[in-house]
Every structure is written in C-alpha cells, then in structure tokens.
LUMMARPA-263624 format. One record per residue: residue in one letter; x, y, z of N, C-alpha, C in turn. Coordinates in nm, 3 decimals. Layout:
residu_n.c1_n.c2_n.c3_ca.c1_ca.c2_ca.c3_c.c1_c.c2_c.c3
a_X_Y_Z_X_Y_Z_X_Y_Z
...
***
This chain:
residu_n.c1_n.c2_n.c3_ca.c1_ca.c2_ca.c3_c.c1_c.c2_c.c3
m_-3.422_-2.330_-2.719_-3.339_-2.346_-2.820_-3.251_-2.500_-2.761
n_-3.253_-2.601_-2.881_-3.143_-2.722_-2.808_-3.014_-2.706_-2.895
p_-2.902_-2.783_-2.775_-2.802_-2.737_-2.850_-2.732_-2.746_-2.940
n_-2.772_-2.861_-3.038_-2.761_-2.826_-3.184_-2.828_-2.772_-3.256
t_-2.920_-2.671_-3.245_-2.954_-2.558_-3.323_-2.831_-2.486_-3.255
t_-2.833_-2.467_-3.170_-2.756_-2.318_-3.123_-2.595_-2.342_-3.167
d_-2.566_-2.466_-3.168_-2.415_-2.494_-3.252_-2.419_-2.480_-3.383
r_-2.530_-2.509_-3.467_-2.535_-2.470_-3.616_-2.546_-2.304_-3.618
l_-2.634_-2.250_-3.558_-2.646_-2.109_-3.570_-2.485_-1.996_-3.524
l_-2.413_-2.076_-3.463_-2.301_-2.031_-3.408_-2.171_-2.081_-3.538
r_-2.188_-2.178_-3.578_-2.116_-2.199_-3.698_-2.186_-2.105_-3.819
h_-2.288_-2.114_-3.820_-2.311_-2.021_-3.957_-2.257_-1.881_-3.900
l_-2.253_-1.824_-3.816_-2.158_-1.682_-3.803_-2.062_-1.680_-3.784
d_-1.971_-1.766_-3.749_-1.867_-1.825_-3.794_-1.826_-1.858_-3.939
g_-1.925_-1.856_-4.011_-1.862_-1.898_-4.164_-1.862_-2.055_-4.191
s_-1.813_-2.140_-4.041_-1.803_-2.292_-4.093_-1.875_-2.354_-4.065
l_-2.015_-2.298_-4.077_-2.105_-2.419_-4.133_-2.151_-2.484_-4.321
p_-2.150_-2.594_-4.317_-2.089_-2.647_-4.473_-2.205_-2.608_-4.583
p_-2.184_-2.578_-4.642_-2.302_-2.530_-4.772_-2.459_-2.596_-4.721
e_-2.434_-2.760_-4.765_-2.603_-2.767_-4.733_-2.701_-2.772_-4.594
d_-2.577_-2.740_-4.533_-2.632_-2.651_-4.394_-2.700_-2.579_-4.372
a_-2.581_-2.517_-4.461_-2.625_-2.326_-4.453_-2.750_-2.332_-4.501
l_-2.794_-2.393_-4.626_-2.929_-2.365_-4.712_-3.043_-2.460_-4.621
r_-3.042_-2.517_-4.565_-3.137_-2.591_-4.432_-3.191_-2.468_-4.342
l_-3.020_-2.385_-4.311_-3.065_-2.323_-4.192_-3.121_-2.223_-4.262
q_-3.115_-2.153_-4.313_-3.149_-2.013_-4.422_-3.336_-2.070_-4.408
d_-3.372_-2.170_-4.509_-3.491_-2.231_-4.521_-3.537_-2.211_-4.395
e_-3.516_-2.255_-4.265_-3.591_-2.285_-4.127_-3.593_-2.136_-4.106
l_-3.491_-2.039_-4.129_-3.499_-1.933_-4.078_-3.585_-1.823_-4.123
t_-3.660_-1.885_-4.228_-3.715_-1.777_-4.311_-3.887_-1.813_-4.274
h_-3.852_-1.963_-4.188_-4.039_-2.013_-4.152_-4.013_-2.009_-3.997
s_-3.897_-1.969_-3.943_-3.915_-1.972_-3.769_-3.889_-1.877_-3.756
p_-3.970_-1.783_-3.640_-3.927_-1.647_-3.580_-3.903_-1.631_-3.464
d_-3.871_-1.756_-3.385_-3.773_-1.791_-3.252_-3.665_-1.821_-3.309
l_-3.620_-1.910_-3.401_-3.458_-1.878_-3.465_-3.412_-1.784_-3.483
r_-3.514_-1.736_-3.556_-3.450_-1.527_-3.620_-3.368_-1.457_-3.497
a_-3.492_-1.518_-3.371_-3.485_-1.410_-3.241_-3.334_-1.484_-3.212
e_-3.289_-1.600_-3.231_-3.220_-1.645_-3.153_-3.104_-1.622_-3.202
l_-3.086_-1.639_-3.328_-2.989_-1.557_-3.429_-2.952_-1.435_-3.386
e_-3.037_-1.356_-3.383_-2.998_-1.224_-3.381_-2.944_-1.202_-3.198
t_-3.002_-1.281_-3.118_-2.922_-1.256_-3.009_-2.824_-1.337_-2.993
l_-2.719_-1.448_-3.079_-2.638_-1.442_-3.087_-2.548_-1.341_-3.167
r_-2.592_-1.227_-3.256_-2.497_-1.161_-3.359_-2.496_-1.093_-3.224
a_-2.569_-1.010_-3.148_-2.545_-0.902_-3.042_-2.447_-0.966_-2.918
m_-2.464_-1.104_-2.918_-2.330_-1.184_-2.794_-2.203_-1.139_-2.867
q_-2.205_-1.179_-3.001_-2.071_-1.182_-3.069_-2.007_-1.052_-3.058
s_-2.078_-0.973_-3.081_-2.038_-0.815_-3.101_-1.999_-0.757_-3.000
l_-2.069_-0.835_-2.834_-2.029_-0.734_-2.725_-1.871_-0.810_-2.726
l_-1.896_-0.934_-2.744_-1.753_-1.010_-2.652_-1.650_-0.943_-2.828
r_-1.706_-0.954_-2.919_-1.557_-0.883_-2.968_-1.502_-0.723_-2.943
t_-1.635_-0.654_-2.935_-1.615_-0.512_-2.844_-1.510_-0.519_-2.742
t_-1.552_-0.559_-2.641_-1.512_-0.620_-2.538_-1.353_-0.656_-2.545
v_-1.359_-0.763_-2.621_-1.199_-0.823_-2.684_-1.129_-0.692_-2.710
q_-1.203_-0.605_-2.831_-1.079_-0.527_-2.872_-1.081_-0.395_-2.708
s_-1.148_-0.364_-2.649_-1.086_-0.261_-2.598_-0.994_-0.320_-2.479
s_-0.995_-0.448_-2.461_-0.885_-0.580_-2.341_-0.787_-0.509_-2.401
a_-0.804_-0.532_-2.566_-0.655_-0.552_-2.606_-0.562_-0.373_-2.620
e_-0.642_-0.304_-2.604_-0.649_-0.164_-2.630_-0.559_-0.121_-2.492
t_-0.612_-0.160_-2.393_-0.567_-0.174_-2.232_-0.465_-0.203_-2.217
a_-0.464_-0.343_-2.260_-0.346_-0.399_-2.246_-0.194_-0.374_-2.332
t_-0.225_-0.326_-2.434_-0.103_-0.245_-2.515_-0.077_-0.110_-2.440
k_-0.133_-0.051_-2.338_-0.099_0.110_-2.308_0.049_0.072_-2.277
p_0.102_0.162_-2.233_0.249_0.158_-2.176_0.225_0.098_-2.042
f_0.393_0.069_-1.925_0.400_-0.002_-1.853_0.301_-0.139_-1.811
l_0.292_-0.231_-1.893_0.217_-0.330_-1.914_0.247_-0.410_-1.823
a_0.380_-0.473_-1.810_0.434_-0.585_-1.722_0.384_-0.498_-1.558
d_0.430_-0.373_-1.564_0.411_-0.304_-1.405_0.253_-0.350_-1.367
r_0.175_-0.294_-1.421_0.016_-0.354_-1.412_-0.013_-0.496_-1.346
v_0.047_-0.539_-1.477_0.047_-0.685_-1.430_0.100_-0.785_-1.285
m_0.207_-0.719_-1.298_0.246_-0.757_-1.156_0.207_-0.702_-1.028
k_0.151_-0.613_-1.059_0.077_-0.570_-0.932_-0.082_-0.645_-0.903
q_-0.098_-0.668_-1.012_-0.235_-0.742_-0.949_-0.168_-0.879_-0.967
l_-0.081_-0.916_-0.976_-0.039_-1.092_-0.935_0.051_-1.097_-0.811
n_0.068_-1.001_-0.787_0.146_-0.941_-0.612_0.037_-1.032_-0.536
p_0.107_-1.157_-0.448_0.030_-1.198_-0.346_-0.011_-1.135_-0.238
n_0.147_-1.079_-0.163_0.116_-0.978_-0.081_0.028_-0.861_-0.064
r_-0.026_-0.844_-0.181_-0.115_-0.715_-0.196_-0.251_-0.730_-0.117
k_-0.264_-0.654_-0.030_-0.389_-0.659_0.051_-0.481_-0.563_0.055
p_-0.590_-0.586_0.024_-0.694_-0.522_0.025_-0.693_-0.357_0.085
a_-0.751_-0.253_0.108_-0.793_-0.157_0.177_-0.875_-0.153_0.219
r_-0.850_-0.130_0.363_-0.931_-0.141_0.459_-0.976_-0.007_0.545
r_-1.139_0.016_0.557_-1.133_0.087_0.626_-1.110_0.093_0.766
l_-1.050_0.214_0.820_-1.028_0.210_0.925_-1.137_0.268_1.021
a_-1.111_0.198_1.159_-1.198_0.263_1.269_-1.192_0.440_1.299
p_-1.272_0.474_1.349_-1.253_0.657_1.381_-1.146_0.640_1.457
e_-1.156_0.567_1.575_-1.060_0.587_1.680_-0.935_0.559_1.642
e_-0.877_0.474_1.511_-0.787_0.433_1.478_-0.704_0.563_1.343
e_-0.804_0.616_1.295_-0.771_0.745_1.230_-0.747_0.829_1.320
f_-0.836_0.868_1.438_-0.756_0.956_1.519_-0.616_0.920_1.569
f_-0.627_0.795_1.616_-0.447_0.800_1.687_-0.385_0.787_1.571
g_-0.389_0.791_1.450_-0.312_0.750_1.336_-0.249_0.915_1.285
s_-0.379_1.001_1.304_-0.336_1.128_1.258_-0.220_1.195_1.391
l_-0.259_1.157_1.484_-0.210_1.198_1.590_-0.044_1.147_1.590
l_-0.059_1.046_1.539_0.104_0.982_1.513_0.165_1.076_1.413
r_0.087_1.107_1.279_0.175_1.199_1.207_0.171_1.321_1.268
l_0.107_1.376_1.345_0.080_1.518_1.370_0.230_1.539_1.498
f_0.260_1.437_1.595_0.357_1.434_1.703_0.501_1.369_1.659
r_0.522_1.320_1.539_0.605_1.244_1.451_0.727_1.346_1.473
p_0.728_1.450_1.409_0.801_1.586_1.411_0.837_1.618_1.518
v_0.752_1.665_1.611_0.773_1.690_1.757_0.856_1.614_1.828
a_0.831_1.487_1.855_0.926_1.363_1.877_1.076_1.370_1.780
l_1.030_1.391_1.700_1.208_1.398_1.621_1.274_1.530_1.669
a_1.220_1.638_1.675_1.238_1.719_1.750_1.334_1.740_1.867
g_1.211_1.674_1.981_1.276_1.614_2.088_1.400_1.532_2.142
v_1.401_1.444_2.033_1.508_1.354_2.019_1.629_1.468_1.975
l_1.652_1.545_1.827_1.756_1.574_1.821_1.819_1.660_1.924
l_1.699_1.760_1.991_1.763_1.879_2.096_1.812_1.737_2.226
i_1.759_1.615_2.287_1.848_1.613_2.380_1.956_1.520_2.325
l_1.973_1.475_2.170_2.165_1.458_2.131_2.202_1.560_2.176
i_2.188_1.712_2.117_2.254_1.830_2.101_2.295_1.869_2.223
i_2.194_1.875_2.338_2.238_1.873_2.480_2.398_1.852_2.496
a_2.350_1.641_2.504_2.400_1.568_2.568_2.560_1.574_2.493
a_2.588_1.625_2.364_2.697_1.696_2.301_2.739_1.749_2.379
y_2.673_1.887_2.368_2.736_1.993_2.450_2.790_1.959_2.594
n_2.682_1.885_2.630_2.806_1.840_2.803_2.862_1.798_2.805
v_2.875_1.699_2.697_3.023_1.602_2.719_3.150_1.703_2.647
t_3.116_1.805_2.586_3.232_1.886_2.565_3.271_1.932_2.656
l_3.178_2.007_2.750_3.212_2.081_2.886_3.274_1.996_2.989
s_3.278_1.901_2.943_3.320_1.799_3.066_3.461_1.781_3.067
s_3.503_1.826_2.993_3.682_1.854_2.941_3.754_1.938_3.036
e_3.637_2.062_3.080_3.713_2.128_3.156_3.695_2.104_3.323
y_3.655_1.973_3.374_3.663_1.958_3.536_3.826_1.927_3.532
e_3.820_1.905_3.659_3.976_1.863_3.692_4.013_1.730_3.668
a_3.914_1.617_3.700_3.887_1.507_3.724_3.828_1.437_3.572
e_3.892_1.327_3.564_3.828_1.260_3.445_3.629_1.253_3.464
a_3.573_1.309_3.393_3.429_1.251_3.440_3.390_1.109_3.332
s_3.319_1.018_3.418_3.236_0.917_3.343_3.160_0.943_3.232
t_3.083_0.870_3.193_3.022_0.932_3.046_2.881_0.973_3.102
t_2.827_0.894_3.222_2.712_0.946_3.274_2.743_1.057_3.333
e_2.804_1.166_3.399_2.827_1.242_3.385_2.870_1.376_3.345
a_2.921_1.309_3.207_2.929_1.411_3.093_2.830_1.428_3.035
v_2.747_1.356_3.008_2.613_1.307_2.976_2.514_1.439_3.000
f_2.481_1.436_3.131_2.418_1.497_3.253_2.481_1.638_3.328
a_2.617_1.629_3.263_2.665_1.734_3.300_2.682_1.754_3.455
l_2.698_1.675_3.474_2.766_1.652_3.668_2.854_1.643_3.651
p_2.940_1.718_3.768_3.084_1.720_3.804_3.144_1.615_3.836
p_3.229_1.538_3.826_3.247_1.416_3.850_3.262_1.425_3.991
v_3.276_1.335_4.068_3.236_1.287_4.217_3.386_1.227_4.236
t_3.477_1.289_4.320_3.612_1.274_4.397_3.574_1.222_4.499
i_3.687_1.180_4.592_3.700_1.225_4.727_3.667_1.358_4.799
a_3.750_1.429_4.743_3.765_1.591_4.795_3.591_1.661_4.750
t_3.593_1.641_4.634_3.389_1.710_4.630_3.349_1.651_4.724
a_3.362_1.462_4.769_3.229_1.416_4.808_3.279_1.455_5.004
y_3.391_1.487_5.049_3.386_1.511_5.147_3.377_1.668_5.146
d_3.354_1.789_5.096_3.360_1.918_5.110_3.279_1.939_5.169
t_3.336_2.009_5.261_3.150_2.033_5.397_3.091_2.162_5.330
e_3.142_2.267_5.261_3.056_2.283_5.206_2.923_2.283_5.126
l_2.980_2.184_5.076_2.834_2.109_5.010_2.776_2.035_5.074
l_2.862_1.921_5.198_2.737_1.900_5.331_2.675_1.988_5.390
s_2.731_2.123_5.411_2.602_2.222_5.489_2.487_2.246_5.443
q_2.530_2.240_5.310_2.392_2.288_5.221_2.330_2.176_5.217
y_2.351_2.008_5.233_2.233_1.925_5.258_2.186_1.883_5.388
d_2.296_1.928_5.481_2.247_1.869_5.633_2.188_1.987_5.705
g_2.179_2.120_5.653_2.125_2.250_5.661_2.180_2.312_5.797
t_2.315_2.265_5.819_2.378_2.322_5.938_2.474_2.405_5.900
d_2.528_2.512_5.957_2.600_2.608_5.866_2.765_2.669_5.907
***
C-alpha cells in the first residue's frame, strides 16, 4: 500500500475523511480485496491500541501511582544481580553469624563493665586498662612483693 492510501484509510476510520473522498474510497473498497484487507488490518490495530490505552489508564489510576512512578524514575535503582554461589554462601554465613558476633560484643562489654566496678575494691587507683581487664593495680609494693617474685623466679 502506498502511504497516501493508508492515510486515507486511517482518516476514514477516524471519520475525518471529506464526504467526496469517502464515497470514492467506498467504491475502491468494493472493487479491491487488498484494500479491504488493509482496512481490516488497520481496524484490528486500532482496536488493539484502544484496549492497550484503556488497560494502561486503569493501571495508572490505581492507588499509589506517585510511588510507582517515582520508583520507575529513580536513577539510583540498580537492576537485581544474580549472585555467584560463593557470594550466596558467604552472605548466608554473614547473616548466620551476625547475631553471634553481636552477642559476643555484648558479652565483652558486660565483662568489662563488671571488671570496672570491681576495680573500686583495690587499695590503689587502677588505670582504665587495669580496670577493664580486672588486673590489680601495679604499685611499688606489689611490684617488689617477694611472694610474687618467687612464683616467677622458681625460688622458694
């Protein structure tokens, strides 16, 4: 089909073809089976387009339209990527041991707090490190204590 004939058929379907051209087109349609087939193809496309537009309009008026549009327009949205088996394995290990690590850190903090509270029982002022690790404060007297020295020297 030439573009002029297709244009005339489309205008005929829209109802915008002048009456004298419409009469001429009707005469051509009665004599040409190819022209009738082209008109039916254009009618089918028009019908398909109409139903597509209607279904799109129904989807567009559903709730949360603005949210759906913003999600589609978000430039930072990354397409979902399939992970390699190793990445899936290590990711699952991370998810599995995260609570264990959190419990361990919490236990360490509780022990450190307990040791700091016990450090107030010592005669001398304990440093922060000594308090956290529950070490007795080192003074001159404790550094030269003969009982302690003999334990490390091996002498009695």
